[in-house]
Every structure is written in structure tokens, then in C-alpha cells.
C-alpha positions in Angstrom: 168.6 64.5 79.6 170.9 66.4 78.0 168.7 66.2 75.3 166.0 68.1 77.2 169.0 70.6 78.3 169.7 71.0 74.7 166.6 71.3 73.5 165.7 73.9 76.6 169.2 75.9 76.6 168.2 76.2 72.4 165.2 77.8 73.4 165.7 80.4 76.5 168.6 81.4 74.1 166.9 82.8 71.2 164.3 83.8 73.9 166.3 85.8 75.5 167.9 87.7 72.6 165.3 88.6 71.2 163.8 89.7 73.5 166.8 92.4 74.3 166.6 92.8 70.6 163.2 93.9 70.6 163.0 95.8 73.4 166.5 98.0 72.8 166.0 98.7 68.8 162.1 99.7 69.9 163.4 102.2 72.9 165.7 103.5 69.8 163.6 103.9 67.1 160.2 103.2 67.8 158.9 105.9 65.3 161.1 104.4 62.3 157.9 101.1 60.6 160.4 99.5 59.6 161.8 99.2 63.3 158.4 98.3 64.6 158.0 96.0 62.5 161.1 93.9 63.1 161.0 94.3 66.8 157.9 92.5 66.5 159.0 89.7 64.7 162.0 89.6 67.4 159.2 89.4 70.1 157.6 86.5 67.8 160.9 84.7 68.1 161.5 85.4 71.5 157.9 83.9 72.7 159.0 80.8 70.3 161.9 80.6 72.0 160.2 80.9 75.5 157.9 78.0 74.7 160.2 75.2 73.6 162.4 76.6 77.3 158.9 75.3 78.7 158.4 72.9 76.8 161.3 71.0 77.7 161.0 71.6 81.2 157.7 70.1 81.4 157.0 66.9 82.0 153.2 67.0 81.9 151.6 66.3 78.4 148.8 68.5 79.3 151.2 71.2 80.2 153.3 70.1 77.1 150.4 70.5 74.9 149.5 74.0 76.3 152.8 75.8 76.1 153.1 73.9 72.4 149.6 75.8 71.6 151.0 79.0 73.6 154.7 78.5 70.7 152.2 78.5 68.0 150.9 82.2 68.7 154.4 83.1 67.7 154.7 80.5 64.7 151.9 81.2 63.4 152.4 84.8 62.9 156.5 84.6 61.9 155.9 84.0 58.4 152.8 86.8 58.3 155.2 89.5 59.9 158.1 88.4 57.8 156.4 89.2 54.4 154.8 92.3 56.0 158.3 93.6 56.5 159.5 92.0 53.3 156.9 94.6 51.9 157.9 97.2 53.9 161.3 96.9 53.3 161.3 96.8 49.3 158.3 99.6 49.3 155.7 97.0 47.5 152.4 98.5 48.2 150.0 95.4 47.7 147.8 96.0 49.8 145.6 92.9 49.0 148.2 91.0 49.7 149.0 91.6 53.2 144.9 92.0 54.3 144.8 88.0 52.4 148.2 86.6 54.3 146.8 88.1 57.3 143.8 86.6 57.9 145.1 83.6 56.5 147.7 84.0 60.3 143.9 85.2 61.9 142.2 81.9 60.9 145.4 79.5 62.1 145.1 82.0 65.2 142.3 81.0 65.6 142.1 77.4 65.0 145.2 77.2 67.5 142.8 77.0 70.5 141.5 74.3 68.8 141.6 70.7 68.9 141.5 70.2 64.9 145.1 72.5 65.3 147.2 70.3 67.7 146.0 67.5 69.2 148.0 65.0 70.1 151.5 65.0 71.9 154.3 62.8 71.7 156.9 61.6 74.2 160.1 62.1 72.2 164.1 61.1 72.4 163.3 60.1 75.6 162.6 63.2 77.1 159.8 65.4 76.1 156.6 65.7 74.3 156.5 67.2 70.9 153.2 67.9 69.0 153.3 65.1 67.1 151.2 63.7 64.7 150.1 66.0 63.0 146.3 67.2 62.0 144.8 67.9 58.6 144.8 71.7 59.1 148.4 71.6 60.7 149.8 70.1 57.7 148.0 73.0 56.0 149.6 75.3 58.1 153.1 73.7 57.0 152.2 74.2 53.7 151.7 77.7 54.6 154.7 78.6 56.4 157.1 77.0 53.3 155.5 78.5 50.8 155.4 82.2 52.8 159.1 81.5 53.0 159.5 80.4 48.7 157.4 83.8 48.2 159.3 85.8 50.4 162.5 84.9 48.6 161.0 85.9 45.1 160.5 89.2 46.1 163.7 90.1 47.2 165.7 88.1 44.1 163.6 90.4 41.8 164.0 93.7 43.6 167.9 92.8 43.6 168.8 93.7 40.2 166.7 96.6 40.1 167.9 97.7 44.1 170.9 100.4 44.4 173.7 99.3 45.7 173.4 99.3 49.3 170.2 97.7 48.5 171.7 95.2 47.4 173.7 94.2 49.9 171.0 94.7 52.1 168.8 92.3 50.4 172.1 89.8 50.6 171.5 89.8 53.8 167.9 89.0 53.9 168.6 86.1 52.0 171.2 84.7 54.7 169.5 85.6 56.9 165.8 83.8 55.7 167.7 80.9 54.8 169.3 80.6 58.6 166.2 80.8 60.0 164.6 78.3 57.8 167.2 75.7 58.7 167.2 76.3 62.3 163.6 77.0 62.6 161.9 73.4 59.6 164.0 71.2 61.5 161.4 71.4 64.2 158.9 70.2 61.5 160.1 66.7 61.4 159.2 65.0 65.1 155.8 67.3 63.9 155.8 64.5 61.1 157.6 61.2 62.9 161.4 61.8 61.2 162.5 61.7 64.8 166.0 64.4 63.9 166.6 65.8 67.1 166.2 69.4 66.4 169.9 70.6 67.4 170.2 73.3 64.6 167.0 76.2 66.9 171.0 77.0 68.5 171.3 79.6 65.3 167.9 80.4 65.0 168.9 83.3 67.1 170.8 85.1 64.3 167.8 85.0 62.1 166.3 88.4 63.9 170.1 89.6 64.5 171.3 89.8 60.5 167.5 90.9 59.8 168.5 93.5 62.0 172.2 94.2 60.5 170.5 94.0 57.1 168.1 97.4 58.2 170.9 99.3 60.2 173.4 98.0 57.0 174.5 101.8 55.8 174.0 102.7 60.2 176.6 100.7 61.1 177.0 102.8 64.5 173.8 102.0 65.3 175.0 98.3 65.5 177.6 99.4 67.3 175.3 100.5 70.1 172.4 97.7 69.9 175.2 95.4 70.3 176.8 97.2 72.9 173.7 97.4 75.3 172.8 93.4 73.8 176.3 91.8 75.7 175.8 94.2 79.0 172.6 93.7 79.3 172.9 89.7 78.8 175.3 89.9 81.8 173.8 91.5 83.9 170.9 89.3 83.7 172.6 86.0 84.1 174.6 87.6 87.0 171.0 88.6 88.0 169.7 84.9 87.6 172.0 83.5 89.3 171.5 85.9 93.1 168.5 83.8 92.4 170.1 80.7 93.3 172.8 81.8 96.3 173.0 79.1 99.1 174.6 81.7 101.8 174.8 85.9 102.3 178.1 85.8 101.8 177.5 84.8 98.1 174.8 86.5 97.9 176.9 89.3 99.1 179.6 89.3 96.5 177.8 88.2 93.8 175.6 91.5 93.8 178.4 93.4 94.2 179.9 92.0 91.6 176.0 93.0 89.7 176.8 96.1 90.8 180.5 96.8 90.2 179.1 95.3 86.0 176.2 97.8 86.2 178.2 100.3 86.7 181.0 100.2 84.2 178.4 99.0 81.5 176.5 102.0 82.0 179.6 104.0 81.8 180.6 102.0 78.4 176.9 102.2 76.8 177.4 105.7 77.5 180.9 106.6 75.7 179.6 104.5 73.1 177.0 106.8 72.7 179.3 110.0 72.9 181.2 108.4 70.6 178.4 107.7 68.0 177.0 110.9 68.8 180.1 112.5 67.8 180.7 110.5 64.9 177.4 111.7 63.6 178.0 115.3 63.8 180.9 115.2 62.2 178.8 112.8 59.2 176.2 115.8 59.3 179.4 117.9 58.8 181.3 116.4 55.9 177.3 116.5 54.4 177.4 120.2 54.7 180.7 120.7 53.6 180.0 118.1 50.2 177.2 120.0 49.9 178.6 123.5 49.9 181.1 122.5 48.0 178.8 121.4 45.4 177.1 124.8 45.3 180.2 126.7 45.0 181.4 124.6 41.7 177.8 125.7 40.8 178.6 129.1 41.9 181.8 128.9 39.5 180.6 127.8 36.0 178.0 130.0 36.4 180.0 132.7 36.8 182.4 131.5 33.7 179.3 130.7 32.1 178.4 134.2 32.5 181.6 135.4 31.1 182.0 133.7 28.4 178.4 135.4 27.4 178.5 138.6 28.1 182.2 138.4 25.9 180.2 137.3 22.9 177.7 139.5 23.5 180.6 142.7 23.8 182.7 141.3 21.1 179.9 141.0 18.5 179.1 144.8 17.9 182.4 146.2 19.2 183.2 144.4 15.6 180.6 145.6 13.7 181.6 149.5 14.5 185.5 148.5 13.9 184.6 147.5 10.4 183.2 150.4 9.9 185.5 152.7 11.5 188.1 151.0 9.0 185.9 151.6 5.8 184.9 155.5 7.2 188.9 156.0 7.3 189.8 154.2 3.5 187.6 156.7 2.4 185.0 154.0 1.2 181.9 156.8 2.2 183.7 159.4 0.4 186.0 161.9 1.9 186.3 163.1 5.5 187.9 166.3 7.3 191.1 165.4 9.5 189.7 166.4 12.3 186.8 163.4 11.5 189.6 161.0 10.9 191.3 162.1 13.9 188.4 161.2 15.3 186.9 157.6 13.7 190.8 156.5 14.6 190.5 157.5 18.5 
């Protein structure tokens, strides 16, 4: 029973966290292609999480098989979207590779509706049914899953050295996110192949999309502050709302309902204050950028003024020197004697 609870809890935590983050980020920046793709990625992780929760709950092999197929809607597309996300993040333009990867994903999605992909379930850990043993085509999918992990890391590695400093930091977070996601998610393949090691590392899977989100917002830390605040508030409200469905009497319902309303109000005020702080910071950053640009422009104008004065001085000095030389030669009589009146004028 404990095992079932752990498996189910890991799934529901992953599902709720990923779904909320997906909705929050999509609501904030739905016009950004990178944000949209990340939101889709987090949604697929959420499908996997909710599927795991349902698998842990059911004691029917038929329903377990159904939920394993639902879960694999996310599992199949996670490596596909991960590669697409990496291409977009690194600005890689090889569309034929993306078409090929999506084609593989569609192929396995179609297979997922047939017994040629998942054919059987096996009762494991005295708790729930697992999609085991694997079919030959599932072996092929497992190979694709691991190869996509290797390929994504290869792309990040070859682009790391030629990236900017900020981009390099983001890529390091990518490595960390992929490692954690792979470490947590890959343990779910072990029982499929009758290696009955409990997938306890499912609990670290929610860190995968969170660290990826942090990576793409690394140079915009204030956005992370907003998202974190909204996520925490939403989770607290969701937990309290869930408890309302299990109250036993009117008094308890009234107390928890009141708590829900109070936390909703203060949560709204906190989120509003964070938004105000972020807008103020962004305004200050915008003004600082404009001031820096103005200072740079003033410096350029000062250099232009100095260059102009230097050129003008040189251009004026050259003819004056020649004039002075000839005037001196006239006064010295090099061109013959001149009158005193002429000497006075030349001297002046």
C-alpha cells in the first residue's frame, strides 16, 4: 500500500506542478515561441504525471493498460518536443531533422493505440500493474527515447563553447535539467524490462520542467519571481479546495471555506504586489538602459567635437604658417626693398 501511495503521490505532484506552470507561463508570454513550446512540454509531463497517479490507483489490469496508453501520449512526445525545444533555443535551422523526429513521434503515437506497442501488464511491488513485458516495437521506442537524450546533450555540448556568457549559463542549466529528468524518468523503464527496482526517483521529475524554465528565463529573474509566487499560491489554494470536497460536516466546511477565501484574498494581494514590484524594476531597468545609451551618445559627440577641433586647428595652422613665412621674408628684404609704410602693414 505504501508503494502504491508513493507511486501515485509522485505522479500527482508531477501532474499538478507541471500543469500549473504550463498554464501560468502560457498566460504570461503566449506570443513567445519558446514559451509556447515549453508550455507544451510541461503539459506532456503533466499527462505522464496524472497517468501515473491513475495507474497507481487502479487494481484492474484492463484499466491499467488503458492508463498506460494515456500516459504514453506524454512519454512518446516528451523526447520529440525536447529536441524541438533545443533547436529553437540554440537557433538551429535544420528543419528536415525536426520533420524526421516528429515523424517518428507520430509513428509511435499510432502504434500506441495497438497491442503491438503495449500488449500486457504485470502486477508489481504488490501494488499496481505495470506495462510489462515489452513488445519488440516498445524496445525500438526505448532506443529512440535514450538516443534523443544523447542527441540533445550533444547539441548543447557543441554549442556551449561558441555561446555568449549568458547562453553558456543557460546551457549548463539545460544539462542539469536533462540529467535530472533522465535520471528520474529512466527508472520507470526498469520494471518494464522486469528489473523490479521501484521508481522512487519519480519525485525529482517535476524539477525537469522547472529547471528548464529557469534556464530560459535566466537573464530575466524577475519573471521567475512572478511565476514562483503564482505557482505557490495556486498550489496552496488547490490543496485547500481539494479538502473542501472531503469535509464531514457544515462547520468544518464553513471553516475551511473561510480559510480558502482569506488565503485567496491575501494570495491575490501578494501576486499583485509582486507584479507591481516587477513593473517598477522593469521601468527602472528601461530608464537605466536609456541613460546608458544617452551617456554613450554624449561620449560619441564629445569625441566628434574633439576630432573636429583638432582637424580645424590643423587646417587653419597650415596656411597661417605659410603666410607668416612669406611675410617674414618680405620684411627681411628677400624680395627687394619696400617702403616703411608697407613694412608696417606687413608687420601687422
